[in-house]
N, C-alpha and C positions, 0 to 999 in steps of 0.2 A: 458766291459768285464765281470763283475758279475751284474747282475740286480735283485732285489728281490722285489716283490710286494705282500702287503697285507700278510705277512708272518705270521703265527699263531701255535704254538704247545702247546697242552695241555697235561700233564702227568695226569693220573689217577691211583688212587689206594685207596682200601679199600673204597670206594665209595666217595673221595674226589676228587677234581681237582685241578691242580696247573697249571696256564697259565704261560709257560716259555719264550715264544715271543708271543707278542701281537699285530697283525697288523702292522709288520714293513716292511717299504720301504728302499731299499738301492740300490745305485747305485754307483760301483767302475769302473771308467775308465782305460782302458788298460794303463800299465805302471804306475799305481798310488799304491801309499802305503797309505792304508786306516787303521785308528785305531778305534777300538771302545772301549771306556773307559768307567770303572764302577765297583762297588763294586761287592762281591762275592754276589752271587745269582739274580742278575739283570739280567740273561739271556744270558751274551755274551757268554759261550760256547755252549751253546744249538744253539744259532744263527749261531755260526761257523759251527757244526756239521751239520745244515740243509742244509750249501752250498754243501757240497759233500754228500748229502744225508745219511749221518752215521746214522742221526737221520731223518726219515721221516716226514715233516709237516704235520700238518692236513688240512691246507688250503693255498693258495698262490702260488706265482710263484717263480721259482729258474732258471733262465737263465745264464750260465756261457759259454762264448765263442760262444755264439750264438745257443747253444743247451738248450733246456727245458728240464732240469733233471728229472723235476716230470712226464713227459711222458715217460720215459725210464724204463727197467726192465732188470735184467738178464746180459746178455753179453754186451747188449748197454750200460747199466750203469756203468759196470766195465770198459769197455773201454773209457767212458768220464772221469771215476774218475783217469784214468792214467794221465790225462793232468791238475791235481790238486794235489799237493803235500802239506803235513801236516807235522808240526814239534810240538813237545808237550813240556810242562813243565817240567816233569819228564823224557825225553829223548827216554824212551821206547827200550832201545837197547839189544840185546841177548847176554847175559854174556858168552855164551860159543862159541861166533864169535869174530874174530878178527875186528878191525877197517875195515879193506877193505871187511871182511866177512859181515859185520852190512850193509854197502854200497851196496854190491853185491845182498843182498837178494831180495829185490824188482825187480832187473834184472832176478833173478833166476825164480821167480813167472812169469814173462812176457815171458820166454822162448827165452830169449836172449843168443845167443852162448857164449860158455866159453871164446874164443878169444877175441870176441867184449865186452863181459862183464868185462872182465880184464882192456881193454883199457879204459873202459867208467869209472871204477873205479879210476884208475889211474888219469884220467881227474879231476874227482870230488874232490878226495884228493887234488891235487895241488891246486884247485879252493878254496877251505876252509881252505888251509895252514896247511894240516896234512900229506904231503907226507911221512914225517919221522915218521909217528907213524902207519902205514899200518898193521905192525904186531903185535901191542899191543893190550891187552884186554881191556874192558871197565873197570874193576877194576885197571888198571894201569894208566888210564888218569884222567885229572880233570874234573870238571863239564863244564867249558867252551869248553874244548875239545870234551867232549861227545855230547854237543848240536851242536858242527860243524858236528860231525859224523852224527846227527839227520837231519842236513840241508843238507850235501851231499847225505844222503840216500833218503830225499824228493824229490831232482832235479833228481834222475836217470833217472827217466822216461821222462824227459825233458818237464815238465810241463810249462804252461803259467801261471797259478795262483799256489800261495804259502799260503795256511792257517797257521797262527802261533796262537797256544794255549797258552798263558802266557809263552813264549820261553823263557823269560829273568828272571821271577819272583823268580826263585830258585838260582839265580846267584848274587856274590857280585858284588859292583857298577861298580869297573874296567871292569870284567869280561862282564858285561852286556854292558857296551860302545862297547868296542871290538865284540860282537855279534850283535848289532845295526849298528855298521860300516859295518861290512860284509853283513848284510840284504841288506843296502842301496846301497852298493857296487854291489851285486848280481843285484838288483832292476835295475841298471843303465846299468849294463853291458849285462844283458841276456834280457832286458826290461821285466822282471818279474812283475806282478801284485800281491800286496801282500796285504791279508787283515788279521790283526792282532787284537787280543783282549789283554788288559791288564788294570791293576788297577793303572799304575805308570803313572804320568804325565809327567816324563822325556823321557818315550818313545814317547810319542806325539810331546814332544818337540823337540827331535832329528831328527827322519826319517819319520814322516807322512805329506803327502800332503794335506789330508782331515781327520776327525774325527768325530766321534759321541758319545754323551754322553747317556748312555742306564741306564735306571731305571725300574725297575718292568715290564720288557719284552718289553718297550717303548722306542724310541729314543726321547730324551727330547729337544737335540740339536743337529744339524748336519751340515755339510759345510765344505768348504776348512778352513785348520787351520788359516791363515790368516786374512780370512774373518770373522771367529768366534772371533778371539781375539781383532778385532775391533768394533765387534758387542757390542751395548752399553747392558749392564745387562749381558753380556756372563759367564757363568757357567765357559767354558774352561778359558778364560781370568783371572778369579777369582782365578780358580786352578794353573794355572801356575806362577801367579803373587798374591800369597796370602798377604793381608794385614790385619791386625786387625780390629774388629769391630770400626767404628769411634766414637770419643767422640765430638759431636758438642757441642760447647761452646754458650751461648746467644751471639748474636751480631757478628758472624762468619758465612762464608759459606765454606763448606768443599767439596773437588771438588777431583774427582779421574780423572785422565788424561791418555788415552791411545795414544801410539804414535809409527810409525813405519818409517823405512827406512830414507828418508831425514829428516823428523820432528825430530828423534832421535839426530841430529846434531845439531839442531837450539837452541840458547840461550832463549827458549821461555819464561821462567821463569823469567829471568832478563829483558826482553823485556816488560813483563807485570808490572813488578815494575816500570821500568823507565817511561813508557807512562801514568802509571795512579797515579805515586808517593804514591804507597803504600807497606807496608810490607808483603811479601810473605812467610808463614810459611811452609817449607817442612815437612810433617810428615812422609813420608815413599816410598818406591821404589824401582825398579830393573829394569834392562835391560838386556835381552836375546838375544841370537842368534836363531832365529827360522828358520831353512832351511838357505837362504842365505840374510835373512833380519834381522835386529835389530829391536826389539819389547821391549816397556816397558811400565811401568804403574808407576805412580806418584800420589801420595796423597798430596793435598797442602791446605792450610787454607788461607782465603781472609778475610780482615777485613770487617765488615757489613754483613746485611742480605741478602740473595740470591736476593730480587727484586731489591737491590741497586747495585748489583754487575752485572745486565744486560750486560753493556757495555764491563765489563771486560770477561766475559764469551764467550760474541761474539768476543771478541780478540781471543780468545785461539781457538775457533771452526775455525775462519780464519786463523789459522796457521795450519789448517789439524789436530786437534787432537779430540778424542774422549772426550765428557765431561760427566760426570755423577755427579750430585750433591746430596749429602746427607743430608736428613732432609727436602727438600723442597716439598711443595705443587705439587701435581703431574700435571703440565702443559703440559706435552707431554706424550710421551708412558711410562708407569710406568712398573716398573718389580716388583717382588713379595720381593724384598731386601729394599724396601722402598726408590728407588733411584729416582728423576725426571733426564730424560736422554735425552740429545741434541746432536745432530751431527752438 
């Protein structure tokens, strides 16, 4: 549904150049919720605005629903944009218009007849749960309700793609959860393809099928969320399941274990302790529901140096766990965090 290739955007001012997006490749499949995660200044918002060409890239390809937007101009580009809805962090509502009037505004711009417009507005307000607030003004409703108006307005033209620019970052946790639930429901009911940017791990955990971590204009990690969580050395896994820096004591092996699905229900720690007659010290961990799957990370300490625990580590890998050994010599693929990684 969205295909971006070698996208590059450079801002120039006063003789200086700032590369906001630096050669990004991105594929969002039809019906997918894709999250781009990163800190302020990473280039997330610029990337999003390049998707509907509110910012025109310096180079690269932007294909949405089979159309190469970079090849379009004028009326053709405006018509293509009608298939791409967008919601914003600060709502962007017109204070002089009612809730219904705000939702109707893009329909007026598109020249939709009055009767058809009224019917569509009523349908959209019902969809986002605001039918009882049609005549209220933005100043009379809550932040979460304002964002629902923004979502309804973005859906007015029956878009196939919805872009979300930090849509929940100005909301409290409870309201954030309700907006994310609404977006996921719209994704499933309408078949919407959603590309969202966020700096909140919880957003990725709750609704994203795939995700990318962006830093200094580039993707440093991307893929389906489940695969990233099970990928050795994954930044996303460390962010969703934060554990403190390990203190590896002499004569011990500290191991991070990532598990999901059926593995989460198996007593692998007690099985390891019984099989090898060792004491296993649990240092920390967490289990989360990611989509429809339970995923968790656990940090344990085994007696003995890593080279003496080869059989124990193999036992854990055979149980279907991702195993990351702290402080070991890099016998396998190494990460920049100093882990030896095995699967």
